[in-house]
C-alpha positions, -999 to +999 in steps of 0.1 A: -007+366+112+014+396+103+014+387+066-024+383+066-029+417+083-005+433+058-022+418+027-057+427+041-045+463+046-031+464+011-064+452-005-086+474+016-064+504+011-064+500-026-102+496-027-108+527-005-084+547-027-096+536-062-132+525-061-148+558-049-127+577-075-140+553-102-176+558-091-171+595-089-160+598-126-188+576-138-170+543-144-188+523-117-176+502-088-168+471-107-142+488-129-129+504-098-123+471-080-106+457-111-084+487-114-075+484-077-065+448-082-043+458-112-027+485-090-017+461-062-008+432-085+007+437-119+016+474-114+031+475-079+037+438-072+023+442-036+000+412-041-002+381-062+010+350-045-021+346-024-045+354-052-056+318-061-066+309-025-081+343-020-102+340-051-117+307-040-128+325-008-141+356-027-161+335-051-187+331-023-196+367-032-213+353-063-230+326-042-244+353-018-254+375-048-275+347-064-291+340-030-302+376-028-315+376-063-335+344-056-351+363-026-365+388-051-380+361-074-411+343-064-415+307-077-442+318-100-419+344-115-392+318-121-418+295-138-428+323-160-391+326-171-389+289-182-391+298-219-363+323-217-342+299-196-345+270-220-348+290-253-328+322-249-302+309-225-299+275-241-295+289-276-269+314-264-247+287-248-250+263-278-246+289-306-217+307-289-199+274-282-202+264-319-191+298-332-161+301-310-151+264-317-153+270-355-132+302-352-105+284-332-105+255-356-097+281-383-068+292-362-053+257-363-063+243-329-074+207-325-112+201-323-109+189-286-092+221-276-115+242-298-147+227-283-133+230-247-125+267-252-159+272-269-176+259-238-155+279-214-158+312-234-196+308-239-201+318-203-205+354-192-196+371-159-225+366-135-208+387-108-200+417-129-232+418-150-256+413-121-238+438-099-239+464-127-275+457-135-284+462-098-264+494-095-281+509-126-316+496-116-319+476-149-329+442-134-366+447-140-363+459-176-370+434-204-333+435-213-323+430-177-347+400-173-334+384-205-298+389-194-305+373-160-322+343-177-291+337-198-268+341-168-289+316-148-288+291-177-250+295-179-246+287-142-267+256-147-247+247-178-214+246-158-225+212-143-228+194-177-196+211-189-177+196-160-190+162-171-183+168-208-147+182-207-131+149-195-146+132-225-126+155-247-092+144-232-064+143-258-050+109-267-016+100-252-017+123-222-010+096-195+017+107-172+011+144-172+041+166-163+044+201-150+065+210-180+037+201-204+007+213-186+018+233-156+005+209-130+025+185-108-004+162-099-041+165-111-052+149-078-047+165-044-023+150-020-034+133+012-023+163+032-042+187+010-073+165+014-071+164+051-100+181+068-134+175+084-151+174+050-129+147+036-147+116+049-180+129+035-164+137+001-148+103+000-181+086+008-199+104-019-172+097-045-174+060-036-211+057-042-224+041-074-239+063-101-275+056-091-268+063-055-251+096-063-281+106-084-305+097-056-284+117-031-284+147-054-322+147-058-326+142-020-304+172-012-322+194-037-356+182-023-343+188+012-333+224+003-368+231-011-388+214+016-366+227+044-368+262+031-406+259+030-413+242+063-383+245+086-371+281+082-401+297+099-398+278+133-360+280+132-359+317+126-385+323+153-364+302+178-333+322+169-350+356+171-365+347+205-329+350+219-331+388+212-294+387+201-290+407+168-258+388+159-278+355+160-298+367+130-266+371+110-254+337+122-285+319+110-285+338+076-249+328+069-256+292+081-284+289+055-262+301+026-230+283+035-247+251+045-266+249+012-234+258-007-215+229+010-243+204+003-244+214-034-206+211-037-207+177-020-227+162-049-208+181-076-234+208-083-229+246-085-232+262-050-245+294-067-273+274-082-283+258-049-284+291-030-304+307-058-330+279-055-330+284-017-335+322-022-365+315-045-380+292-019-377+318+008-390+347-014-424+345+002-411+342+037-417+370+063-380+367+071-369+376+036-360+412+044-341+402+075-321+377+054-314+403+028-302+429+054-279+403+070-263+390+038-259+422+018-227+435+036-209+402+031-220+400-005-206+435-013-173+428+005-167+394-011-177+406-046-154+435-043-126+412-032-134+388-061-131+416-087-098+427-071-084+392-074-093+392-111-073+423-115-044+410-095-044+378-116-039+394-150-006+382-164+008+413-179+039+395-192+019+378-220+003+411-228+037+428-232+051+399-253+020+394-275-001+425-272-017+423-307-026+387-303-042+392-268-061+423-279-073+406-311-085+375-293-103+396-266-120+418-291-128+389-313-144+370-285-165+401-276-175+405-313-185+369-318-206+368-286-222+402-294-232+391-329-249+359-316-266+378-288-278+404-312-293+377-335-311+362-305-328+395-297-348+392-329-370+361-321-372+371-284-384+406-294-359+427-275-357+462-289-340+496-285-322+500-252-330+465-241-314+451-272-282+470-266-282+460-229-286+423-238-261+424-266-232+442-250-239+433-214-232+395-220-204+398-245-176+391-220-163+358-206-171+348-170-156+339-137-166+303-140-141+303-169-113+303-143-126+271-128-131+254-162-097+264-175-080+249-144-102+218-147-093+214-184-056+217-176-059+190-150-076+168-176-047+174-200-068+192-226-052+226-224-015+232-222+001+257-198+005+284-225-030+279-238-044+280-202-025+312-193-035+329-226-072+319-220-071+333-185-057+366-197-084+369-224-111+361-199-097+387-175-094+414-201-129+408-214-143+411-178-122+443-174-138+458-205-174+450-193-180+482-173-168+501-204-194+481-225-221+492-201-210+528-205-212+523-243-247+510-239-257+542-221-241+564-247-257+546-276-291+545-259-292+583-258-290+584-296-317+558-304-353+555-295-361+532-266-385+512-287-384+504-324-421+509-328-428+542-347-445+570-328-482+574-330-498+598-354-511+626-333-545+637-346-556+658-316-546+691-300-553+705-267-548+736-245-526+716-222-498+692-233-486+667-208-452+651-215-450+620-194-479+601-179-462+582-151-471+585-114-467+623-114-482+630-148-513+609-141-524+630-111-519+662-131-538+648-161-568+636-140-572+670-123-569+690-155-590+667-176-618+664-150-619+702-147-631+704-183-598+713-201-586+695-232-552+677-230-528+659-252-507+632-235-473+620-248-451+593-234-421+572-246-432+540-229-456+520-250-467+498-220-477+529-200-497+542-229-515+509-234-522+506-196-537+541-196-559+533-226-574+504-207-586+529-182-601+551-209-573+577-210-561+584-246-525+590-250-500+590-278-468+570-280-436+589-288-406+605-274-416+640-261-380+652-266-385+651-304-395+686-316-417+673-344-439+654-319-443+684-297-453+704-328-478+677-338-493+678-303-500+715-308-472+733-291-478+764-313-513+768-300-512+753-264-515+775-233-496+753-209-469+726-212-465+701-183-431+684-183-435+652-162-410+628-177-388+607-154-354+616-170-340+650-158-320+653-190-351+648-211-370+673-191-343+699-197-344+693-234-381+696-236-382+728-216-354+744-235-370+736-269-404+747-259-391+780-245-371+787-277-402+780-299-429+796-277-415+823-254-451+830-242-461+795-232-464+786-195-443+757-186-449+736-155-420+711-149-413+683-125-379+684-108-360+656-091-341+677-066-328+713-059-301+712-086-326+700-111-348+730-101-320+754-109-314+738-143-351+739-152-353+775-140-324+786-163-339+766-192-371+786-189-396+768-168-422+790-150-435+767-122-412+740-110-424+712-086-400+690-067-415+656-070-415+649-032-417+684-019-454+687-013-457+653+002-428+660+025-444+693+037-476+674+044-456+647+064-440+675+084-474+690+091-485+656+105-454+655+127-463+690+141-499+679+148-487+649+168-461+669+188-486+692+205-493+718+179-529+724+171-542+716+136-545+754+128-510+761+140-495+732+120-514+743+089-502+779+092-466+769+097-466+744+068-481+770+045-455+796+056-427+770+050-441+763+016-442+800+005-408+810+020-390+779+006-404+786-029-391+822-028-358+810-015-354+786-044-357+814-069-332+835-049-307+806-048-312+798-085-297+831-094-265+822-075-262+787-088-233+780-112-237+750-136-210+724-131-200+736-096-211+716-065-233+738-044-213+732-013-182+747-030-201+779-041-193+803-013-220+829-023-246+801-025-237+787+009-238+821+025-271+830+010-286+795+019-276+800+056-291+834+056-324+821+041-325+793+067-323+819+094-350+840+078-372+809+074-368+801+111-378+836+121-408+835+097-420+802+113-417+816+148-436+847+138-463+826+122-466+805+153-469+836+175-495+850+152-515+818+151-515+816+190-525+853+193-554+847+169-565+817+191-564+839+222-584+866+206-610+841+194-613+828+229 
């Protein structure tokens, strides 16, 4: 027990120390977990012996993650993805396997080893990629959906790979020894097999082929039918107990029970829980399931990434650094080229093409399982297995950096390869960005009889607006030539309503430098963005949620005993005083310095809050005095 507590404290302490720092400097949580694992493993030697067993436990983080993803996908959505699953995902697995196998044949390996490694390295990291896509809100983009389709296909492909690899066994490998392959016995001992699950496992293994197939189909059907018909009454029964922990119990029971059933018949537990999640996507208990499972998913995934970092064999890296680096970069390059080629027929462009190409260019966690299995089958030798594991680990370690590269490159290219529209109209008002915010502004201005020119960098948004009779022009509003073509030189007002704060700043700064006299109305995400836009030259700055928040506050006052008149007067006063305070604070704001570390800013903000409170009290007294006079 003492050893367990010590190891748990080491892992948790490293995560608490490294991961927040990694997120703070923009490297993401995944790279932070990997770095924490390297710190407690290869660097300090505080962990390592328990990594193998711990990794098997932590892999359930992937299972939980796929279950949660399934909850977000309705069956109809999954059916709509069938072409990407079979075409895009299938082509990626086959082409990558062939390309890697040919490259390894050129390096002198036997064709059995080359094909086995091609299969293993064709897979990508479901855990790292999906976690990163979720963190960056990229799952619903075309590139994110294509990436997910390939990952799901790869998870399904693990099953036939496990069946194919034994057929590639090298001749003359009977009587395996630990000296040759690093294993003492491919099969588990009786003591190792002892457990409650052993009778069931033995029973399934003894079944003839047709019976195993029938059992597999029966289990899959039971998961689908049970999820559709049984979950509702079971969840209602559990929730009737009014014990919050019972909700977590039943959620974990669903996931772990399905994972065991899938493993019983030799299928991927991640695939089974994903199917269950899709079945439950339309259930009224979906959000409760998600809330119960999410904390466990985050903890286990973080632990899994740390075990990957702990398991990196740095001794090989120090002895053969050039070989290891060359193999890792070569793997990433081969996979990236194939993925890039696949973006052409499947019409992924711009940022989505970069995301798909670089996001899937690493090896995956299922590679650890397949390498171990291939060693047990006598296909890979111990040195080959260790080198492969190191290459897989390093490629996974580089994945967060590849996502950072995607973001850097995406800022230098257009989001879509389609050329910008030729702008043949000019108006007194230019609206850059026709999303939720810009649409409201445009309707009010246009219906008031003023001429407008609408620009937006999202072609789908432009096409949608055209269906409703709103003419807009496709193009990136940050490009000076497009603003000039839209009539920046003659316009009276420029409305900056784009989603990206960085793009908004570039538009405002350019427009102010070209037209010092133009009136600029800009949308801001938060207070700091207000200050940035103010210094860039915007005249009127609207925080995107400020007006709606003030209105919500007014409703609160009305329902807490204030009259409608009093609530309206107080909300109007709050609006005016806060707007003035924003300009006051903007003069004290220093770019690059957090506001809570700016002493002058903090002192002035506290004084302005006190002034606002006095103003609201005075307004309330005035409103009540007016009511008394009126009476």
